[in-house]
Structure formats: C-alpha cells, structure tokens
TORLUM-752695 format. One line per 8 residues: number of its first residue (from 0); their letters; for each residue x, y, z of C-alpha. Coordinates in steps of 0.05 Angstrom, whole numbers, plus 5000, padded with zeros to 4 digits. Example, Ala and Ser with C-alpha at 12.3 -4.5 7.8 and 13.67 -1.06 7.14 Angstrom:
% TORLUM-752695
0	as	5246,4910,5156 | 5273,4979,5143
//
This chain:
% TORLUM-752695
0	marivvig	3774,5209,1746 | 3814,5248,1797 | 3864,5224,1849 | 3843,5253,1916 | 3882,5253,1981 | 3842,5264,2046 | 3880,5286,2108 | 3850,5257,2171
8	aglgamaa	3795,5207,2184 | 3746,5249,2223 | 3671,5246,2208 | 3671,5305,2160 | 3732,5280,2122 | 3703,5210,2116 | 3636,5238,2094 | 3672,5275,2038
16	aarlavag	3713,5213,2021 | 3652,5167,2013 | 3615,5217,1969 | 3677,5228,1925 | 3689,5154,1917 | 3616,5143,1895 | 3628,5197,1842 | 3683,5153,1814
24	htvtvyek	3746,5186,1843 | 3805,5148,1872 | 3807,5168,1946 | 3862,5154,1997 | 3856,5177,2069 | 3919,5189,2111 | 3907,5189,2186 | 3962,5205,2236
32	tstyggav	3932,5161,2291 | 3917,5087,2291 | 3841,5095,2283 | 3786,5135,2250 | 3732,5181,2279 | 3772,5242,2301 | 3738,5272,2361 | 3686,5216,2361
40	grferegf	3727,5170,2405 | 3716,5116,2457 | 3748,5097,2523 | 3741,5025,2547 | 3763,4992,2611 | 3741,4930,2649 | 3677,4921,2608 | 3657,4994,2613
48	afdtgpgl	3654,5038,2551 | 3646,5113,2543 | 3640,5162,2486 | 3697,5213,2493 | 3667,5260,2442 | 3594,5278,2427 | 3543,5235,2464 | 3481,5253,2424
56	lhlpavyr	3465,5264,2350 | 3425,5324,2325 | 3398,5332,2255 | 3405,5258,2237 | 3379,5276,2167 | 3450,5296,2150 | 3475,5224,2158 | 3412,5195,2128
64	dlfvktgk	3428,5235,2066 | 3500,5210,2067 | 3479,5137,2070 | 3425,5146,2016 | 3475,5179,1969 | 3531,5129,1980 | 3498,5060,1981 | 3437,5016,1985
72	epleecva	3434,5008,2060 | 3401,5068,2095 | 3428,5095,2160 | 3377,5058,2204 | 3401,4992,2176 | 3472,5008,2197 | 3461,5038,2266 | 3404,5037,2317
80	ltqvdpaa	3376,5108,2325 | 3331,5125,2384 | 3300,5192,2403 | 3319,5212,2473 | 3257,5229,2514 | 3258,5270,2556 | 3311,5307,2516 | 3342,5331,2581
88	rhvfadgt	3329,5340,2655 | 3352,5407,2681 | 3372,5414,2754 | 3379,5488,2773 | 3422,5518,2828 | 3361,5531,2872 | 3340,5458,2868 | 3285,5467,2816
96	rvdlpnas	3281,5410,2766 | 3247,5405,2699 | 3244,5351,2646 | 3240,5379,2575 | 3209,5334,2523 | 3242,5317,2457 | 3223,5361,2398 | 3157,5386,2428
104	ragtvtal	3151,5461,2435 | 3082,5457,2467 | 3107,5404,2516 | 3167,5447,2533 | 3123,5508,2547 | 3078,5466,2592 | 3137,5436,2629 | 3170,5503,2642
112	daalgaga	3105,5534,2667 | 3095,5476,2715 | 3166,5477,2742 | 3184,5552,2740 | 3117,5585,2747 | 3063,5613,2701 | 3091,5655,2645 | 3159,5621,2642
120	gerwgdfl	3138,5576,2585 | 3108,5634,2546 | 3172,5675,2551 | 3213,5615,2527 | 3164,5603,2471 | 3167,5676,2449 | 3243,5672,2450 | 3241,5610,2406
128	trareawd	3198,5648,2356 | 3252,5701,2349 | 3305,5646,2347 | 3268,5614,2289 | 3271,5679,2251 | 3347,5680,2260 | 3349,5607,2238 | 3307,5621,2175
136	rtrrplle	3352,5679,2157 | 3417,5640,2163 | 3400,5566,2150 | 3418,5565,2076 | 3482,5606,2076 | 3507,5577,2142 | 3490,5504,2132 | 3471,5485,2061
144	epqpadpa	3511,5529,2014 | 3586,5541,2005 | 3609,5601,2044 | 3604,5662,1999 | 3668,5695,1974 | 3646,5757,2012 | 3619,5735,2079 | 3605,5806,2102
152	plarepyp	3529,5796,2103 | 3539,5738,2152 | 3578,5784,2198 | 3513,5822,2214 | 3470,5800,2272 | 3406,5764,2248 | 3372,5759,2316 | 3308,5800,2308
160	alkagllr	3304,5831,2378 | 3358,5879,2355 | 3309,5910,2306 | 3241,5895,2337 | 3241,5951,2388 | 3236,5901,2445 | 3295,5930,2482 | 3317,5999,2501
168	rptttlaq	3391,5982,2496 | 3425,5943,2441 | 3431,5868,2452 | 3496,5839,2427 | 3507,5775,2467 | 3467,5713,2483 | 3474,5727,2558 | 3440,5794,2547
176	vgtrelrd	3383,5759,2511 | 3374,5713,2572 | 3375,5770,2622 | 3331,5820,2584 | 3281,5775,2549 | 3273,5713,2593 | 3273,5751,2659 | 3285,5690,2703
184	prlaalld	3354,5667,2723 | 3334,5595,2713 | 3311,5607,2641 | 3374,5647,2629 | 3415,5588,2656 | 3376,5541,2609 | 3395,5585,2550 | 3467,5590,2572
192	ayawsygf	3473,5515,2577 | 3458,5507,2503 | 3514,5554,2485 | 3564,5520,2532 | 3546,5452,2503 | 3570,5476,2435 | 3633,5507,2463 | 3610,5580,2467
200	dpatapas	3613,5626,2527 | 3545,5660,2529 | 3577,5723,2556 | 3614,5732,2490 | 3571,5690,2441 | 3528,5733,2395 | 3453,5736,2401 | 3450,5692,2339
208	aavlpyme	3470,5633,2383 | 3396,5631,2397 | 3392,5583,2338 | 3426,5529,2380 | 3368,5515,2428 | 3319,5525,2370 | 3355,5471,2330 | 3356,5421,2386
216	qtfgswyv	3285,5433,2410 | 3257,5432,2339 | 3293,5374,2307 | 3306,5332,2369 | 3362,5293,2402 | 3380,5222,2382 | 3422,5167,2412 | 3461,5117,2371
224	ggglrala	3460,5046,2400 | 3528,5026,2425 | 3547,5099,2432 | 3565,5152,2381 | 3628,5114,2364 | 3581,5065,2328 | 3565,5121,2278 | 3639,5130,2264
232	davyercr	3643,5055,2253 | 3586,5057,2204 | 3614,5115,2164 | 3683,5081,2161 | 3651,5017,2136 | 3612,5055,2083 | 3678,5086,2059 | 3710,5018,2056
240	krrvefvf	3652,4990,2015 | 3661,5048,1967 | 3735,5028,1961 | 3764,5086,1998 | 3835,5068,2020 | 3857,5084,2092 | 3930,5091,2113 | 3936,5097,2189
248	dtpvedvl	3994,5119,2233 | 4016,5164,2176 | 4020,5239,2190 | 4017,5289,2133 | 4070,5342,2142 | 4052,5390,2086 | 4008,5403,2026 | 4049,5408,1962
256	ekdgraag	4039,5464,1913 | 4054,5464,1838 | 4036,5517,1787 | 3995,5555,1839 | 3951,5497,1862 | 3952,5438,1909 | 3988,5379,1877 | 3992,5328,1933
264	vrlagsev	4020,5319,2003 | 4086,5303,2037 | 4082,5249,2089 | 4125,5240,2151 | 4191,5213,2126 | 4188,5258,2065 | 4148,5211,2020 | 4110,5250,1967
272	veadhvvs	4039,5230,1945 | 4014,5266,1883 | 3940,5284,1877 | 3893,5325,1835 | 3855,5350,1897 | 3871,5350,1971 | 3817,5350,2025 | 3842,5369,2094
280	gapvpalh	3803,5349,2156 | 3860,5374,2201 | 3847,5433,2248 | 3853,5499,2211 | 3905,5531,2209 | 3944,5466,2209 | 3988,5455,2148 | 3987,5530,2134
288	hsrdvprh	4049,5550,2173 | 4084,5574,2109 | 4023,5606,2076 | 3970,5658,2091 | 3927,5629,2146 | 3854,5626,2126 | 3800,5653,2172 | 3784,5603,2226
296	qangtgrv	3738,5602,2287 | 3776,5609,2353 | 3730,5610,2413 | 3782,5588,2464 | 3741,5533,2497 | 3752,5459,2505 | 3719,5402,2543 | 3735,5361,2604
304	tvclalrg	3704,5292,2605 | 3701,5247,2666 | 3683,5174,2654 | 3652,5142,2715 | 3647,5067,2727 | 3591,5053,2777 | 3569,4992,2815 | 3495,4980,2817
312	preagavh	3442,4986,2763 | 3409,5050,2737 | 3351,5069,2782 | 3279,5073,2759 | 3263,5142,2733 | 3334,5157,2710 | 3340,5199,2647 | 3391,5196,2591
320	rtvvhaeg	3416,5268,2598 | 3417,5314,2658 | 3444,5385,2657 | 3466,5409,2726 | 3469,5484,2732 | 3513,5517,2784 | 3526,5585,2816 | 3588,5623,2835
328	grptvtvl	3628,5612,2771 | 3626,5536,2775 | 3615,5502,2708 | 3550,5474,2682 | 3559,5399,2675 | 3523,5350,2630 | 3512,5280,2656 | 3499,5225,2604
336	rpddpalr	3470,5159,2629 | 3451,5118,2567 | 3411,5055,2584 | 3454,5014,2537 | 3479,4943,2554 | 3536,4952,2504 | 3568,5004,2550 | 3571,4964,2615
344	pdgehesv	3598,4897,2637 | 3529,4873,2661 | 3462,4895,2689 | 3493,4908,2758 | 3537,4965,2734 | 3529,5031,2698 | 3573,5075,2654 | 3564,5150,2665
352	tvtatvrt	3598,5206,2626 | 3604,5277,2655 | 3626,5335,2612 | 3639,5410,2622 | 3662,5464,2574 | 3721,5504,2599 | 3770,5557,2578 | 3830,5519,2553
360	speqdwep	3893,5525,2595 | 3954,5478,2591 | 3973,5497,2662 | 3907,5477,2694 | 3907,5422,2746 | 3847,5383,2721 | 3839,5332,2778 | 3810,5382,2828
368	fadgmvea	3766,5409,2772 | 3742,5338,2759 | 3726,5331,2833 | 3677,5389,2827 | 3646,5359,2764 | 3635,5292,2800 | 3605,5328,2860 | 3557,5365,2814
376	agravpgl	3539,5300,2779 | 3517,5273,2846 | 3456,5317,2840 | 3436,5276,2779 | 3459,5206,2801 | 3433,5183,2869 | 3487,5153,2913 | 3541,5167,2863
384	aerllwrh	3598,5173,2913 | 3582,5105,2944 | 3573,5072,2876 | 3638,5098,2845 | 3688,5043,2826 | 3737,5086,2788 | 3740,5147,2743 | 3780,5168,2682
392	vrtpedvr	3792,5242,2667 | 3801,5267,2596 | 3827,5338,2590 | 3833,5389,2533 | 3906,5369,2527 | 3885,5297,2515 | 3840,5323,2460 | 3899,5361,2431
400	rdtgaaev	3941,5297,2431 | 3888,5258,2394 | 3860,5309,2346 | 3912,5364,2339 | 3875,5419,2377 | 3853,5428,2449 | 3794,5470,2428 | 3728,5440,2408
408	pgpalaga	3701,5479,2348 | 3630,5504,2350 | 3579,5512,2294 | 3585,5573,2250 | 3547,5632,2278 | 3527,5696,2242 | 3539,5763,2274 | 3599,5779,2319
416	gglllpaa	3631,5815,2261 | 3644,5748,2227 | 3692,5723,2281 | 3653,5658,2290 | 3653,5639,2217 | 3701,5581,2205 | 3746,5572,2145 | 3710,5566,2078
424	nrsplpgl	3710,5496,2048 | 3749,5521,1987 | 3817,5543,2013 | 3858,5602,1988 | 3901,5551,1951 | 3864,5523,1890 | 3856,5448,1895 | 3858,5447,1971
432	yfaggwsh	3792,5439,2009 | 3773,5438,2082 | 3724,5388,2112 | 3705,5374,2184 | 3689,5415,2246 | 3743,5467,2233 | 3712,5488,2167 | 3645,5514,2143
440	pggglaha	3593,5502,2172 | 3632,5488,2236 | 3634,5438,2293 | 3585,5385,2315 | 3569,5319,2283 | 3514,5345,2238 | 3555,5405,2216 | 3616,5361,2202
448	gmsgalva	3574,5316,2158 | 3548,5378,2121 | 3620,5401,2108 | 3635,5334,2075 | 3575,5342,2029 | 3596,5413,2011 | 3668,5394,1995 | 3645,5335,1952
456	glivegad	3598,5382,1915 | 3652,5433,1902 | 3699,5380,1874 | 3648,5341,1833 | 3607,5400,1806 | 3659,5455,1809 | 3637,5527,1799 | 3566,5505,1784
464	frgsq	3555,5477,1855 | 3504,5519,1893 | 3495,5476,1955 | 3453,5420,1982 | 3382,5412,1958
//
C-alpha cells in the first residue's frame, strides 16, 4: 500500500487521513502547530471555554458517513448531537424580533407572517422554492463529485429567477435578490445574514448564494456537546484508532517533485520525507510559490470573534443563537449562547461568543470594532454590560497566525464567472491533492468533511472515482 503524507491537521485533512488509513495506506500527518483541528479551535480561561471557529454543525450526515466508513462506533456514540431549536432568533434594526424554527419550512413561513406581516412568509417560501432549484442543479457537481476538469458550466448562474421572467432587469447578486424578490428590508437583511455567516458579502455574492439559507433551513442546525471542538477531538481519536501518525510542531516547507509528480515533502530544517501521495490541507495557494498557482477562492473576508465571560446564569427564554441586524454600515453580529455546563465554571456564569464577518485589513484597530459588537450583542443578552467579567478578542490576524490565512473560506458557489470555485481536489501536480476548506467543495465543517471524502476516493479509486454515493 502507499505511503501518504498529509499536510495539516484540519478537519478536512483528518477526514481524508482516516479514510485513507482504513483503505490500508500508511498515513502521516505533519502539523505546524501543537494541536489539531485547524480553524476549529478553542479558547479557555478561568473555567470558561469558547469555540473560536464554527459554533454550529450543518449537514451532520457528512460526519455520520465518515464515522460509519472508518470504524464501528457511529458519530452519535462519539459526540452528543442536539438540534438547535429555534434555529435562530433574529433581531432587526427596527426592533422587530422573530424566532425561526429548526428545519421547518411551514413553521418559518408562519413565524415570518406573524412577526413581519401577512405575505412575508409567502415571499420567503417562494424564494426558497427557487433556491431549491439552484440547489438541485448544483448539489452533485458542487458537493458530491470531483470538480470537473472543465468547470465552465459551474461558472453559469443557476438561480432560476434569471430565466423565469420574474424580473425586468438581470439579477446578478444576492443583494439584488433580496431587494427585488423579498420586498421587505427585514427579509432582505435575513437573507444577507446567511451570506455573511459563510463569509460572503451579499453585495458581491452571486444569486446562487441562495442555496445557503436553503441548506440551513432544510437540513437544520446542530450543536455538539462540549462545543464544536469536541467534533475535532472525535475525528482526531478516530484517526489515531486507524493508526494515523501525527507529528506536531513540524511545518512543511515545500512539496517535492520527481519525474513530474509529487514525491514527498521537505520539513522545516530541510528533512525530506518521501511519499507516494501528498494531501495538503494548507490554505491554497500555500506551498505553490514556485509553481503555477491553482485557482482558489478569494472573497477577502475574515471573522472577528469576541469571547465574553459573564456573571449570572442564562435567563429563562434565552436561545442558542441570535442574529442582530444593524443599519448604517455596522456589521451583523451573531451571538451564540449554548446552554452547556462544559463551557462555564458553574451554573452562576455564562460563556457567550459574538462573531462578525469583516473585510480583512491588517491595519484595522479591532478593539473599537469589538466595542460595537458587544454593544450590539446587548440587544440579545439582557444586562450584558453589567454582567461582563472580561472579554477576549480574536481578530483575522489571529486566524492567520493559527491557520495560515486571515480569510475564512466560504463554500463553493456556482455563477460569478467561476470566481467562487475553490481549487480542485486533484492539483496541477500529479500525486498532490487538496483537502479542507480551501479546496473543493469549499469552507464550512460539512464541506471540509466532503473534501476529505473526495480526496480519499481519488487516491483509492483513481480515475474510476465518480463521487460520493
């Protein structure tokens, strides 16, 4: 069987490693930091714990499949999964509030009608019907199959309103969909929030980004007990049980080439490790400074995360996730308040995480920006200012230090001339593959897990691999 080197211990890279090890290959993972998980990190202080990456899991079937294919214990025996209900509370700039149920289209329509007025729910429901058409057109090529050698068909916009005669003028962006089809600034803000949560600016994101709210509202939102870091723990332990070797604090400086294909890696200190295949979970175009850079998604956005340690227990009626919408160019913020004893020192305290998607800028003074985020979070957490013990701010530059890139990659999107298609899993150099959020099918926990499955399929089955079944 083959010797395989995996660069990085992010979720997508570990998903590939576990599957390859089960197939009988010898797999070694080299990670430049002292731990695994990549963007799925954790910050702990004084008994408080916070996820510093994703806070919710979507499409858990991806990880159920990983655990079924790599061992006897299913995912639910390794982590505690709970559906979040309501999926989110939305607080709009005019003070309107609405709680949207988890994975219930009828419930969402009813809730929007009650909160925003008759007809609001119907307009949102009609929009989701069109979003489903875009999802059906792109699900296989964007999620379940290797990216085609010619991705030109995916560069075309699949959102049906462009062809359905609904609009007098062409619709090219998600923001235009919100303005022209939803016809309520609050519904438009609701749509925009889904794009921002995945790292896309709705003003520039293609109309095909409509699949993002469709995906969440159809398949639901899930919380992992102990925080999303517990999922990284479980995937790491699954790799270890499959005899994947991990070497931490060991950066990879280059991918070696011999006879026109990848032949191993050079580690920091010039040590050479030979391999039959190399799987890179590093941000694309990392490790390609001396070669043609493969196509990669570059949306220019990152995330600011503010961890809040609060005195006093969570009040009755609190919800897990609140999205606070703002006016005047201020960012939409997401407030996560998991009712999880593992994240707080005792029942008389609470851990709250506040996030916002921003344009990355190394010159930005993030403390005043964080002040505005915390002020906005006060609309979701009663008495927040009086309860605050301390806060910890994590900036895009902190993300760059830990993961190699300040940006947070978004899921692959069709349309936009192909600009939001990430690197294919099979690189331009034979024997080198890409896994993780920077490669097909893009960022997000579920998408990263899919990339691992695709890479493993390409290595194990070769040219006969046609995608996940």
